MIGULO-807847 format. One record per residue (C-alpha): x, y, z; residue number from 1. Coordinates in nm, 2 decimals, padded with zeros to 4 digits. Example, Ala and Ser with C-alpha at 12.3 -4.5 7.8 and 13.67 -1.06 7.14 Angstrom:
+--------+--------+--------+-----+
!     c1 !     c2 !     c3 !   k !
+--------+--------+--------+-----+
!  01.23 ! -00.45 !  00.78 !   1 !
!  01.37 ! -00.11 !  00.71 !   2 !
+--------+--------+--------+-----+
END
This chain:
+--------+--------+--------+-----+
!     c1 !     c2 !     c3 !   k !
+--------+--------+--------+-----+
!  00.00 !  00.00 !  00.00 !   1 !
!  00.28 !  00.24 !  00.09 !   2 !
!  00.45 !  00.17 ! -00.24 !   3 !
!  00.14 !  00.24 ! -00.44 !   4 !
!  00.07 !  00.56 ! -00.24 !   5 !
!  00.43 !  00.67 ! -00.30 !   6 !
!  00.39 !  00.61 ! -00.68 !   7 !
!  00.07 !  00.81 ! -00.68 !   8 !
!  00.24 !  01.10 ! -00.49 !   9 !
!  00.52 !  01.11 ! -00.74 !  10 !
!  00.27 !  01.13 ! -01.03 !  11 !
!  00.07 !  01.40 ! -00.86 !  12 !
!  00.38 !  01.60 ! -00.78 !  13 !
!  00.49 !  01.59 ! -01.14 !  14 !
!  00.16 !  01.72 ! -01.28 !  15 !
!  00.23 !  02.09 ! -01.20 !  16 !
!  00.53 !  02.08 ! -01.44 !  17 !
!  00.31 !  01.98 ! -01.74 !  18 !
!  00.13 !  02.32 ! -01.76 !  19 !
!  00.46 !  02.49 ! -01.71 !  20 !
!  00.62 !  02.30 ! -01.99 !  21 !
!  00.32 !  02.37 ! -02.22 !  22 !
!  00.34 !  02.74 ! -02.13 !  23 !
!  00.71 !  02.75 ! -02.19 !  24 !
!  00.66 !  02.59 ! -02.53 !  25 !
!  00.39 !  02.83 ! -02.62 !  26 !
!  00.61 !  03.13 ! -02.52 !  27 !
!  00.90 !  02.99 ! -02.74 !  28 !
!  00.67 !  02.94 ! -03.04 !  29 !
!  00.51 !  03.28 ! -02.99 !  30 !
!  00.86 !  03.45 ! -02.97 !  31 !
!  00.97 !  03.26 ! -03.28 !  32 !
!  00.66 !  03.38 ! -03.47 !  33 !
!  00.72 !  03.74 ! -03.36 !  34 !
!  01.09 !  03.72 ! -03.46 !  35 !
!  01.04 !  03.53 ! -03.78 !  36 !
!  00.71 !  03.67 ! -03.89 !  37 !
!  00.52 !  03.50 ! -04.17 !  38 !
!  00.80 !  03.26 ! -04.24 !  39 !
!  00.80 !  03.12 ! -03.88 !  40 !
!  00.42 !  03.09 ! -03.89 !  41 !
!  00.44 !  02.91 ! -04.22 !  42 !
!  00.71 !  02.68 ! -04.08 !  43 !
!  00.49 !  02.60 ! -03.78 !  44 !
!  00.19 !  02.53 ! -04.01 !  45 !
!  00.42 !  02.31 ! -04.22 !  46 !
!  00.52 !  02.10 ! -03.92 !  47 !
!  00.16 !  02.05 ! -03.82 !  48 !
!  00.06 !  01.95 ! -04.18 !  49 !
!  00.36 !  01.71 ! -04.19 !  50 !
!  00.26 !  01.55 ! -03.86 !  51 !
! -00.10 !  01.49 ! -04.00 !  52 !
!  00.04 !  01.36 ! -04.33 !  53 !
!  00.29 !  01.13 ! -04.15 !  54 !
!  00.00 !  00.97 ! -03.96 !  55 !
! -00.22 !  00.94 ! -04.28 !  56 !
! -00.02 !  00.96 ! -04.61 !  57 !
! -00.35 !  00.91 ! -04.81 !  58 !
! -00.47 !  01.24 ! -04.67 !  59 !
! -00.15 !  01.40 ! -04.80 !  60 !
! -00.23 !  01.25 ! -05.14 !  61 !
! -00.57 !  01.41 ! -05.14 !  62 !
! -00.43 !  01.74 ! -05.04 !  63 !
! -00.15 !  01.73 ! -05.30 !  64 !
! -00.40 !  01.64 ! -05.57 !  65 !
! -00.62 !  01.94 ! -05.48 !  66 !
! -00.33 !  02.18 ! -05.47 !  67 !
! -00.19 !  02.05 ! -05.81 !  68 !
! -00.53 !  02.11 ! -05.97 !  69 !
! -00.61 !  02.44 ! -05.81 !  70 !
! -00.26 !  02.60 ! -05.81 !  71 !
! -00.26 !  02.66 ! -06.19 !  72 !
!  00.03 !  02.85 ! -06.35 !  73 !
!  00.02 !  03.18 ! -06.17 !  74 !
! -00.04 !  03.04 ! -05.82 !  75 !
! -00.34 !  03.26 ! -05.71 !  76 !
! -00.66 !  03.08 ! -05.61 !  77 !
! -00.99 !  03.26 ! -05.68 !  78 !
! -01.05 !  03.63 ! -05.65 !  79 !
! -00.89 !  03.68 ! -05.31 !  80 !
! -00.53 !  03.75 ! -05.23 !  81 !
! -00.48 !  03.41 ! -05.09 !  82 !
! -00.18 !  03.25 ! -05.27 !  83 !
! -00.17 !  02.89 ! -05.35 !  84 !
!  00.16 !  02.86 ! -05.54 !  85 !
!  00.28 !  02.55 ! -05.72 !  86 !
!  00.56 !  02.52 ! -05.47 !  87 !
!  00.31 !  02.45 ! -05.20 !  88 !
!  00.17 !  02.16 ! -05.40 !  89 !
!  00.53 !  02.03 ! -05.45 !  90 !
!  00.61 !  02.07 ! -05.08 !  91 !
!  00.30 !  01.89 ! -04.98 !  92 !
!  00.38 !  01.62 ! -05.23 !  93 !
!  00.73 !  01.58 ! -05.09 !  94 !
!  00.59 !  01.54 ! -04.74 !  95 !
!  00.35 !  01.28 ! -04.87 !  96 !
!  00.62 !  01.10 ! -05.05 !  97 !
!  00.85 !  01.09 ! -04.74 !  98 !
!  00.56 !  00.97 ! -04.53 !  99 !
!  00.46 !  00.69 ! -04.77 ! 100 !
!  00.82 !  00.58 ! -04.85 ! 101 !
!  00.93 !  00.57 ! -04.49 ! 102 !
!  00.62 !  00.38 ! -04.39 ! 103 !
!  00.66 !  00.13 ! -04.67 ! 104 !
!  01.02 !  00.07 ! -04.56 ! 105 !
!  00.94 !  00.03 ! -04.19 ! 106 !
!  00.64 ! -00.20 ! -04.26 ! 107 !
!  00.83 ! -00.38 ! -04.54 ! 108 !
!  00.55 ! -00.33 ! -04.79 ! 109 !
!  00.59 ! -00.48 ! -05.14 ! 110 !
!  00.66 ! -00.24 ! -05.43 ! 111 !
!  00.38 ! -00.29 ! -05.68 ! 112 !
!  00.55 ! -00.33 ! -06.02 ! 113 !
!  00.26 ! -00.37 ! -06.25 ! 114 !
!  00.28 ! -00.39 ! -06.63 ! 115 !
!  00.18 ! -00.02 ! -06.70 ! 116 !
!  00.43 !  00.10 ! -06.43 ! 117 !
!  00.72 ! -00.10 ! -06.59 ! 118 !
!  00.66 !  00.06 ! -06.93 ! 119 !
!  00.63 !  00.40 ! -06.77 ! 120 !
!  00.96 !  00.37 ! -06.59 ! 121 !
!  01.12 !  00.24 ! -06.91 ! 122 !
!  00.99 !  00.55 ! -07.09 ! 123 !
!  01.12 !  00.78 ! -06.83 ! 124 !
!  01.47 !  00.62 ! -06.85 ! 125 !
!  01.46 !  00.64 ! -07.23 ! 126 !
!  01.37 !  01.01 ! -07.23 ! 127 !
!  01.68 !  01.08 ! -07.02 ! 128 !
!  01.91 !  00.96 ! -07.29 ! 129 !
!  01.74 !  01.17 ! -07.56 ! 130 !
!  01.75 !  01.48 ! -07.34 ! 131 !
!  02.11 !  01.44 ! -07.24 ! 132 !
!  02.21 !  01.40 ! -07.60 ! 133 !
!  02.04 !  01.73 ! -07.70 ! 134 !
!  02.26 !  02.04 ! -07.76 ! 135 !
!  01.99 !  02.23 ! -07.57 ! 136 !
!  02.00 !  01.99 ! -07.27 ! 137 !
!  02.05 !  02.28 ! -07.02 ! 138 !
!  01.72 !  02.44 ! -07.13 ! 139 !
!  01.54 !  02.10 ! -07.15 ! 140 !
!  01.65 !  01.94 ! -06.82 ! 141 !
!  01.39 !  02.13 ! -06.61 ! 142 !
!  01.12 !  01.97 ! -06.83 ! 143 !
!  01.27 !  01.63 ! -06.77 ! 144 !
!  01.27 !  01.69 ! -06.39 ! 145 !
!  00.91 !  01.81 ! -06.42 ! 146 !
!  00.83 !  01.49 ! -06.59 ! 147 !
!  01.01 !  01.31 ! -06.31 ! 148 !
!  00.79 !  01.47 ! -06.04 ! 149 !
!  00.48 !  01.34 ! -06.23 ! 150 !
!  00.62 !  00.99 ! -06.26 ! 151 !
!  00.69 !  00.99 ! -05.88 ! 152 !
!  00.35 !  01.13 ! -05.81 ! 153 !
!  00.20 !  00.85 ! -06.03 ! 154 !
!  00.40 !  00.58 ! -05.85 ! 155 !
!  00.30 !  00.72 ! -05.51 ! 156 !
! -00.07 !  00.74 ! -05.60 ! 157 !
! -00.09 !  00.38 ! -05.72 ! 158 !
!  00.05 !  00.26 ! -05.39 ! 159 !
! -00.16 !  00.48 ! -05.16 ! 160 !
! -00.49 !  00.41 ! -05.34 ! 161 !
! -00.50 !  00.05 ! -05.21 ! 162 !
! -00.88 !  00.01 ! -05.15 ! 163 !
! -01.20 !  00.09 ! -05.32 ! 164 !
! -01.30 !  00.34 ! -05.05 ! 165 !
! -00.98 !  00.54 ! -05.10 ! 166 !
! -01.03 !  00.55 ! -05.48 ! 167 !
! -01.38 !  00.66 ! -05.43 ! 168 !
! -01.27 !  00.95 ! -05.21 ! 169 !
! -01.00 !  01.04 ! -05.46 ! 170 !
! -01.26 !  01.07 ! -05.74 ! 171 !
! -01.47 !  01.30 ! -05.51 ! 172 !
! -01.16 !  01.52 ! -05.44 ! 173 !
! -01.09 !  01.55 ! -05.81 ! 174 !
! -01.46 !  01.62 ! -05.89 ! 175 !
! -01.48 !  01.88 ! -05.61 ! 176 !
! -01.17 !  02.07 ! -05.76 ! 177 !
! -01.35 !  02.07 ! -06.09 ! 178 !
! -01.64 !  02.27 ! -05.94 ! 179 !
! -01.39 !  02.53 ! -05.81 ! 180 !
! -01.21 !  02.56 ! -06.14 ! 181 !
! -01.53 !  02.59 ! -06.34 ! 182 !
! -01.68 !  02.85 ! -06.10 ! 183 !
! -01.37 !  03.06 ! -06.13 ! 184 !
! -01.38 !  03.02 ! -06.51 ! 185 !
! -01.74 !  03.15 ! -06.51 ! 186 !
! -01.63 !  03.44 ! -06.29 ! 187 !
! -01.35 !  03.52 ! -06.54 ! 188 !
! -01.59 !  03.54 ! -06.83 ! 189 !
! -01.82 !  03.79 ! -06.66 ! 190 !
! -01.54 !  04.00 ! -06.51 ! 191 !
! -01.37 !  04.24 ! -06.76 ! 192 !
! -01.09 !  04.29 ! -06.51 ! 193 !
! -00.98 !  03.93 ! -06.57 ! 194 !
! -00.95 !  03.98 ! -06.95 ! 195 !
! -00.62 !  03.94 ! -07.13 ! 196 !
! -00.62 !  04.13 ! -07.46 ! 197 !
! -00.38 !  04.22 ! -07.74 ! 198 !
! -00.01 !  04.18 ! -07.73 ! 199 !
!  00.01 !  04.23 ! -07.36 ! 200 !
! -00.24 !  03.95 ! -07.31 ! 201 !
! -00.04 !  03.71 ! -07.52 ! 202 !
!  00.27 !  03.80 ! -07.31 ! 203 !
!  00.07 !  03.74 ! -06.99 ! 204 !
! -00.03 !  03.39 ! -07.12 ! 205 !
!  00.33 !  03.31 ! -07.18 ! 206 !
!  00.42 !  03.43 ! -06.83 ! 207 !
!  00.15 !  03.20 ! -06.68 ! 208 !
! -00.10 !  03.46 ! -06.58 ! 209 !
! -00.45 !  03.34 ! -06.52 ! 210 !
! -00.73 !  03.52 ! -06.71 ! 211 !
! -00.97 !  03.52 ! -07.00 ! 212 !
! -00.80 !  03.58 ! -07.33 ! 213 !
! -00.98 !  03.80 ! -07.58 ! 214 !
! -00.93 !  03.59 ! -07.90 ! 215 !
! -01.04 !  03.76 ! -08.22 ! 216 !
! -00.94 !  03.47 ! -08.45 ! 217 !
! -01.09 !  03.65 ! -08.76 ! 218 !
! -01.44 !  03.60 ! -08.61 ! 219 !
! -01.73 !  03.82 ! -08.74 ! 220 !
! -01.95 !  03.75 ! -08.44 ! 221 !
! -01.72 !  03.93 ! -08.20 ! 222 !
! -01.42 !  03.81 ! -08.00 ! 223 !
! -01.42 !  03.49 ! -07.81 ! 224 !
! -01.36 !  03.55 ! -07.43 ! 225 !
! -01.17 !  03.23 ! -07.36 ! 226 !
! -01.14 !  03.14 ! -06.99 ! 227 !
! -00.87 !  02.94 ! -06.83 ! 228 !
! -01.01 !  02.87 ! -06.48 ! 229 !
! -00.71 !  02.74 ! -06.28 ! 230 !
! -00.55 !  02.56 ! -06.57 ! 231 !
! -00.34 !  02.83 ! -06.73 ! 232 !
! -00.50 !  02.81 ! -07.07 ! 233 !
! -00.84 !  02.75 ! -07.22 ! 234 !
! -00.73 !  02.43 ! -07.40 ! 235 !
! -00.61 !  02.28 ! -07.07 ! 236 !
! -00.92 !  02.38 ! -06.89 ! 237 !
! -01.14 !  02.22 ! -07.16 ! 238 !
! -00.95 !  01.90 ! -07.13 ! 239 !
! -00.98 !  01.89 ! -06.75 ! 240 !
! -01.35 !  01.95 ! -06.76 ! 241 !
! -01.40 !  01.68 ! -07.03 ! 242 !
! -01.22 !  01.42 ! -06.82 ! 243 !
! -01.43 !  01.52 ! -06.52 ! 244 !
! -01.77 !  01.46 ! -06.68 ! 245 !
! -01.76 !  01.08 ! -06.66 ! 246 !
! -01.65 !  01.11 ! -06.29 ! 247 !
! -01.95 !  01.33 ! -06.22 ! 248 !
! -02.18 !  01.06 ! -06.37 ! 249 !
! -02.03 !  00.81 ! -06.13 ! 250 !
! -02.06 !  01.05 ! -05.84 ! 251 !
! -02.43 !  01.09 ! -05.92 ! 252 !
! -02.50 !  00.72 ! -05.97 ! 253 !
! -02.34 !  00.62 ! -05.65 ! 254 !
! -02.46 !  00.90 ! -05.43 ! 255 !
! -02.63 !  00.79 ! -05.10 ! 256 !
! -02.83 !  01.11 ! -05.05 ! 257 !
! -03.03 !  01.34 ! -05.28 ! 258 !
! -02.82 !  01.64 ! -05.18 ! 259 !
! -02.51 !  01.47 ! -05.32 ! 260 !
! -02.69 !  01.40 ! -05.64 ! 261 !
! -02.79 !  01.76 ! -05.68 ! 262 !
! -02.44 !  01.86 ! -05.61 ! 263 !
! -02.32 !  01.64 ! -05.89 ! 264 !
! -02.58 !  01.78 ! -06.12 ! 265 !
! -02.49 !  02.14 ! -06.03 ! 266 !
! -02.12 !  02.06 ! -06.08 ! 267 !
! -02.19 !  01.93 ! -06.43 ! 268 !
! -02.40 !  02.23 ! -06.53 ! 269 !
! -02.13 !  02.48 ! -06.41 ! 270 !
! -01.86 !  02.28 ! -06.58 ! 271 !
! -02.06 !  02.27 ! -06.91 ! 272 !
! -02.10 !  02.64 ! -06.89 ! 273 !
! -01.72 !  02.68 ! -06.83 ! 274 !
! -01.65 !  02.44 ! -07.12 ! 275 !
! -01.86 !  02.66 ! -07.35 ! 276 !
! -01.66 !  02.97 ! -07.23 ! 277 !
! -01.34 !  02.80 ! -07.34 ! 278 !
! -01.46 !  02.82 ! -07.70 ! 279 !
! -01.27 !  02.50 ! -07.79 ! 280 !
! -01.36 !  02.28 ! -08.08 ! 281 !
! -01.21 !  01.99 ! -07.89 ! 282 !
! -01.47 !  02.05 ! -07.62 ! 283 !
! -01.75 !  01.98 ! -07.87 ! 284 !
! -01.59 !  01.68 ! -08.04 ! 285 !
! -01.48 !  01.50 ! -07.72 ! 286 !
! -01.79 !  01.61 ! -07.53 ! 287 !
! -02.03 !  01.44 ! -07.78 ! 288 !
! -01.80 !  01.13 ! -07.77 ! 289 !
! -01.83 !  01.12 ! -07.39 ! 290 !
! -02.20 !  01.15 ! -07.40 ! 291 !
! -02.22 !  00.86 ! -07.65 ! 292 !
! -01.98 !  00.64 ! -07.44 ! 293 !
! -02.16 !  00.68 ! -07.11 ! 294 !
! -02.49 !  00.61 ! -07.28 ! 295 !
! -02.36 !  00.29 ! -07.45 ! 296 !
! -02.21 !  00.18 ! -07.12 ! 297 !
! -02.55 !  00.24 ! -06.96 ! 298 !
! -02.41 !  00.48 ! -06.71 ! 299 !
! -02.68 !  00.73 ! -06.81 ! 300 !
! -03.04 !  00.61 ! -06.81 ! 301 !
! -03.24 !  00.74 ! -07.10 ! 302 !
! -03.60 !  00.83 ! -07.02 ! 303 !
! -03.86 !  01.03 ! -07.22 ! 304 !
! -03.85 !  01.30 ! -06.95 ! 305 !
! -03.47 !  01.33 ! -06.98 ! 306 !
! -03.48 !  01.33 ! -07.36 ! 307 !
! -03.74 !  01.61 ! -07.35 ! 308 !
! -03.55 !  01.81 ! -07.10 ! 309 !
! -03.23 !  01.78 ! -07.30 ! 310 !
! -03.41 !  01.89 ! -07.62 ! 311 !
! -03.55 !  02.19 ! -07.45 ! 312 !
! -03.21 !  02.28 ! -07.30 ! 313 !
! -03.05 !  02.26 ! -07.65 ! 314 !
! -03.32 !  02.49 ! -07.80 ! 315 !
! -03.27 !  02.75 ! -07.51 ! 316 !
! -02.89 !  02.71 ! -07.55 ! 317 !
! -02.90 !  02.81 ! -07.91 ! 318 !
! -03.05 !  03.14 ! -07.83 ! 319 !
! -02.83 !  03.23 ! -07.54 ! 320 !
! -02.49 !  03.09 ! -07.68 ! 321 !
! -02.24 !  03.37 ! -07.76 ! 322 !
! -02.23 !  03.44 ! -08.13 ! 323 !
! -01.85 !  03.39 ! -08.13 ! 324 !
! -01.91 !  03.03 ! -08.00 ! 325 !
! -02.16 !  02.95 ! -08.27 ! 326 !
! -01.92 !  03.08 ! -08.54 ! 327 !
! -01.60 !  02.93 ! -08.40 ! 328 !
! -01.72 !  02.60 ! -08.28 ! 329 !
! -02.06 !  02.52 ! -08.45 ! 330 !
! -01.98 !  02.65 ! -08.80 ! 331 !
! -01.78 !  02.36 ! -08.93 ! 332 !
! -01.60 !  02.55 ! -09.21 ! 333 !
! -01.39 !  02.70 ! -08.92 ! 334 !
! -01.25 !  02.35 ! -08.86 ! 335 !
! -01.05 !  02.38 ! -09.18 ! 336 !
! -01.04 !  02.75 ! -09.27 ! 337 !
! -00.93 !  02.93 ! -08.95 ! 338 !
! -00.58 !  03.06 ! -08.89 ! 339 !
! -00.54 !  02.85 ! -08.57 ! 340 !
! -00.62 !  02.53 ! -08.75 ! 341 !
! -00.37 !  02.61 ! -09.03 ! 342 !
! -00.10 !  02.69 ! -08.77 ! 343 !
! -00.17 !  02.35 ! -08.60 ! 344 !
! -00.12 !  02.18 ! -08.93 ! 345 !
!  00.22 !  02.35 ! -08.97 ! 346 !
!  00.32 !  02.25 ! -08.62 ! 347 !
!  00.24 !  01.89 ! -08.68 ! 348 !
!  00.42 !  01.89 ! -09.01 ! 349 !
!  00.73 !  02.02 ! -08.83 ! 350 !
!  00.69 !  01.74 ! -08.57 ! 351 !
!  00.68 !  01.47 ! -08.85 ! 352 !
!  00.99 !  01.62 ! -09.00 ! 353 !
!  01.17 !  01.62 ! -08.66 ! 354 !
!  01.07 !  01.26 ! -08.61 ! 355 !
!  01.22 !  01.16 ! -08.94 ! 356 !
!  01.54 !  01.34 ! -08.85 ! 357 !
!  01.57 !  01.18 ! -08.51 ! 358 !
!  01.36 !  00.86 ! -08.52 ! 359 !
!  01.52 !  00.68 ! -08.23 ! 360 !
!  01.59 !  00.93 ! -07.95 ! 361 !
!  01.41 !  01.23 ! -08.07 ! 362 !
!  01.50 !  01.59 ! -07.98 ! 363 !
!  01.47 !  01.53 ! -07.60 ! 364 !
!  01.18 !  01.63 ! -07.38 ! 365 !
!  01.09 !  02.00 ! -07.45 ! 366 !
!  01.31 !  02.01 ! -07.76 ! 367 !
!  01.03 !  02.07 ! -08.02 ! 368 !
!  01.00 !  02.44 ! -07.97 ! 369 !
!  01.37 !  02.50 ! -07.94 ! 370 !
!  01.43 !  02.34 ! -08.28 ! 371 !
!  01.12 !  02.50 ! -08.44 ! 372 !
!  01.29 !  02.84 ! -08.39 ! 373 !
!  01.55 !  02.75 ! -08.66 ! 374 !
!  01.30 !  02.65 ! -08.92 ! 375 !
!  01.16 !  02.87 ! -09.20 ! 376 !
!  00.78 !  02.82 ! -09.17 ! 377 !
!  00.52 !  03.08 ! -09.09 ! 378 !
!  00.46 !  02.93 ! -08.75 ! 379 !
!  00.84 !  02.94 ! -08.68 ! 380 !
!  00.83 !  03.32 ! -08.75 ! 381 !
!  00.54 !  03.35 ! -08.50 ! 382 !
!  00.74 !  03.16 ! -08.23 ! 383 !
!  01.05 !  03.37 ! -08.29 ! 384 !
!  00.83 !  03.68 ! -08.24 ! 385 !
!  00.68 !  03.54 ! -07.92 ! 386 !
!  01.02 !  03.45 ! -07.78 ! 387 !
!  01.21 !  03.77 ! -07.89 ! 388 !
!  00.93 !  04.03 ! -07.82 ! 389 !
!  00.71 !  03.87 ! -07.55 ! 390 !
!  00.97 !  03.65 ! -07.37 ! 391 !
!  00.79 !  03.32 ! -07.42 ! 392 !
!  00.98 !  03.01 ! -07.33 ! 393 !
!  01.01 !  02.79 ! -07.65 ! 394 !
!  01.04 !  02.48 ! -07.43 ! 395 !
!  00.66 !  02.50 ! -07.36 ! 396 !
!  00.57 !  02.55 ! -07.73 ! 397 !
!  00.41 !  02.22 ! -07.85 ! 398 !
!  00.28 !  02.03 ! -08.14 ! 399 !
! -00.10 !  02.03 ! -08.05 ! 400 !
! -00.08 !  01.65 ! -08.07 ! 401 !
!  00.06 !  01.45 ! -07.79 ! 402 !
!  00.15 !  01.15 ! -08.01 ! 403 !
!  00.35 !  01.37 ! -08.24 ! 404 !
!  00.50 !  01.54 ! -07.94 ! 405 !
!  00.62 !  01.20 ! -07.82 ! 406 !
!  00.76 !  01.09 ! -08.15 ! 407 !
!  00.94 !  01.42 ! -08.21 ! 408 !
!  01.08 !  01.46 ! -07.86 ! 409 !
!  01.13 !  01.10 ! -07.75 ! 410 !
!  01.16 !  00.92 ! -08.08 ! 411 !
!  00.95 !  00.63 ! -08.21 ! 412 !
!  01.08 !  00.41 ! -07.92 ! 413 !
!  00.95 !  00.66 ! -07.66 ! 414 !
!  00.62 !  00.68 ! -07.85 ! 415 !
!  00.60 !  00.30 ! -07.86 ! 416 !
!  00.66 !  00.26 ! -07.49 ! 417 !
!  00.38 !  00.51 ! -07.41 ! 418 !
!  00.14 !  00.35 ! -07.65 ! 419 !
!  00.20 !  00.01 ! -07.47 ! 420 !
!  00.15 !  00.19 ! -07.14 ! 421 !
! -00.19 !  00.33 ! -07.25 ! 422 !
! -00.29 !  00.00 ! -07.41 ! 423 !
! -00.23 ! -00.18 ! -07.08 ! 424 !
! -00.43 !  00.08 ! -06.89 ! 425 !
! -00.73 !  00.05 ! -07.13 ! 426 !
! -00.72 ! -00.32 ! -07.13 ! 427 !
! -00.70 ! -00.35 ! -06.75 ! 428 !
! -00.98 ! -00.10 ! -06.67 ! 429 !
! -01.20 ! -00.25 ! -06.94 ! 430 !
! -01.16 ! -00.61 ! -06.81 ! 431 !
! -01.22 ! -00.48 ! -06.46 ! 432 !
! -01.55 ! -00.32 ! -06.56 ! 433 !
! -01.66 ! -00.64 ! -06.73 ! 434 !
! -01.56 ! -00.86 ! -06.43 ! 435 !
! -01.74 ! -00.63 ! -06.19 ! 436 !
! -02.05 ! -00.64 ! -06.40 ! 437 !
! -02.04 ! -01.02 ! -06.42 ! 438 !
! -02.02 ! -01.05 ! -06.04 ! 439 !
! -02.30 ! -00.80 ! -05.99 ! 440 !
! -02.08 ! -00.54 ! -05.83 ! 441 !
! -02.25 ! -00.24 ! -05.98 ! 442 !
! -02.08 !  00.03 ! -05.78 ! 443 !
! -01.73 ! -00.09 ! -05.86 ! 444 !
! -01.84 ! -00.14 ! -06.22 ! 445 !
! -01.96 !  00.22 ! -06.23 ! 446 !
! -01.63 !  00.35 ! -06.10 ! 447 !
! -01.44 !  00.14 ! -06.36 ! 448 !
! -01.67 !  00.26 ! -06.64 ! 449 !
! -01.62 !  00.63 ! -06.54 ! 450 !
! -01.24 !  00.59 ! -06.53 ! 451 !
! -01.25 !  00.40 ! -06.86 ! 452 !
! -01.44 !  00.68 ! -07.04 ! 453 !
! -01.23 !  00.95 ! -06.88 ! 454 !
! -00.91 !  00.77 ! -06.99 ! 455 !
! -01.04 !  00.72 ! -07.35 ! 456 !
! -01.15 !  01.09 ! -07.35 ! 457 !
! -00.79 !  01.19 ! -07.27 ! 458 !
! -00.65 !  00.97 ! -07.55 ! 459 !
! -00.89 !  01.15 ! -07.79 ! 460 !
! -00.80 !  01.49 ! -07.65 ! 461 !
! -00.43 !  01.40 ! -07.70 ! 462 !
! -00.50 !  01.40 ! -08.08 ! 463 !
! -00.55 !  01.78 ! -08.05 ! 464 !
! -00.33 !  01.88 ! -07.76 ! 465 !
!  00.03 !  01.82 ! -07.65 ! 466 !
! -00.08 !  01.71 ! -07.30 ! 467 !
!  00.21 !  01.49 ! -07.17 ! 468 !
!  00.28 !  01.72 ! -06.87 ! 469 !
! -00.08 !  01.79 ! -06.78 ! 470 !
! -00.15 !  01.67 ! -06.43 ! 471 !
! -00.51 !  01.56 ! -06.46 ! 472 !
! -00.45 !  01.26 ! -06.69 ! 473 !
! -00.18 !  01.12 ! -06.45 ! 474 !
! -00.45 !  01.11 ! -06.18 ! 475 !
! -00.69 !  00.93 ! -06.41 ! 476 !
! -00.42 !  00.69 ! -06.52 ! 477 !
! -00.34 !  00.61 ! -06.16 ! 478 !
! -00.70 !  00.52 ! -06.10 ! 479 !
! -00.70 !  00.30 ! -06.41 ! 480 !
! -00.39 !  00.12 ! -06.27 ! 481 !
! -00.53 !  00.04 ! -05.93 ! 482 !
! -00.90 ! -00.03 ! -05.99 ! 483 !
! -00.84 ! -00.37 ! -06.16 ! 484 !
! -00.68 ! -00.49 ! -05.83 ! 485 !
! -00.98 ! -00.42 ! -05.61 ! 486 !
! -01.14 ! -00.75 ! -05.67 ! 487 !
! -01.12 ! -00.84 ! -05.30 ! 488 !
! -01.21 ! -00.50 ! -05.15 ! 489 !
! -01.50 ! -00.38 ! -05.37 ! 490 !
! -01.83 ! -00.29 ! -05.20 ! 491 !
! -02.02 ! -00.60 ! -05.32 ! 492 !
! -01.74 ! -00.84 ! -05.23 ! 493 !
! -01.71 ! -00.69 ! -04.88 ! 494 !
! -02.09 ! -00.72 ! -04.82 ! 495 !
! -02.08 ! -01.09 ! -04.94 ! 496 !
! -01.79 ! -01.17 ! -04.71 ! 497 !
! -01.97 ! -01.01 ! -04.42 ! 498 !
+--------+--------+--------+-----+
END
């Protein structure tokens, strides 16, 4: 008894020191913040975030994904002065990577070396040789390192999304970011202060400034006010929104409450409006393809009421659509006769020529624009003007076709490796959808169908855009990699086992 009483007395006597230690720590932290200012406060916040991520690396993945999608090129989120620079996304991603990698080592988790991942790593290694061989490698190496961060992000994502529930939440995170981007794009369209016009507007686009570019493009119906949302360019925003539409359909079909369904519907409406304000022909072509695909896969139920509502919406839309949209997107002679289409043809002809000149290694990642400067075409003159007068970086100047981008910059070998990578992804996600349907697992089948349509939409967008470094498709590709492995953790299987 005396021993127990003595132990309790020691514990009681030590208790007064705990508030003293807490107070001393608070004083030290406060003094550090006063001395270091915003940097000390940011450092403290970083430590707190790292602690949370270290305990739950999947949360770090969600946060990194949101920051990557919302940070854009200029690093300002929304209309406030709150900065969300790309470096914050990278720092958060680094924290997540450290937490995941250290946890995997400590717990001795197996590295998942799937077929798509093997070909992606082979591609990344191959690109290194082509880039180092280039005479412009000092200018191109930053692009290679940027590609490396995306590869690491992909590897980390396929390891952290190890269950159906995590993949579902990941889709919701991506879809939620789409709402923010679309809402900001609509704000840009109706806010003249966000317009980027004339020569200064072109310079701002090259510098990564977010805004709505006033694009004349020889249109008689007035200029097209082309929004960028948080994507840096209207073309990239259109591609992101197109890839999100199938995910919204999945979100709606698997919603547990009517409020969530209405949120998915509102998200789709806002994103459709933002897609119109991009004034992209790709948006119409791929958008119609997506609608056809989700209908054929029976992800959208066709009823007389829905058909009537869609017909009424189309009639109303015709009267309220901007004249510039009708002329640029809906008048099909613009698809062959506009200046922008003619310039794209010249870019792609140059890419074919560069592929023929360097069929094995290519020019190295980011080398297309640097070599285009030395050519004698009309589009080369435009690029020289953009570089000399408006300080554009030629490394970012692309082919408007990802497959030609790959062949010209990574050679036919690099193109072949990536084509196998995509083929394995498509085959895996398609087989997973069929297997889930055969077992009656409708929720998992809906997720697989949404990712399949989203992935195929990207591959179609890639015909019109040089999108290798765009972040959204890497997220979709990661989902397509992991979903086929959820055969033991899908909702229906868990319910049956229970």
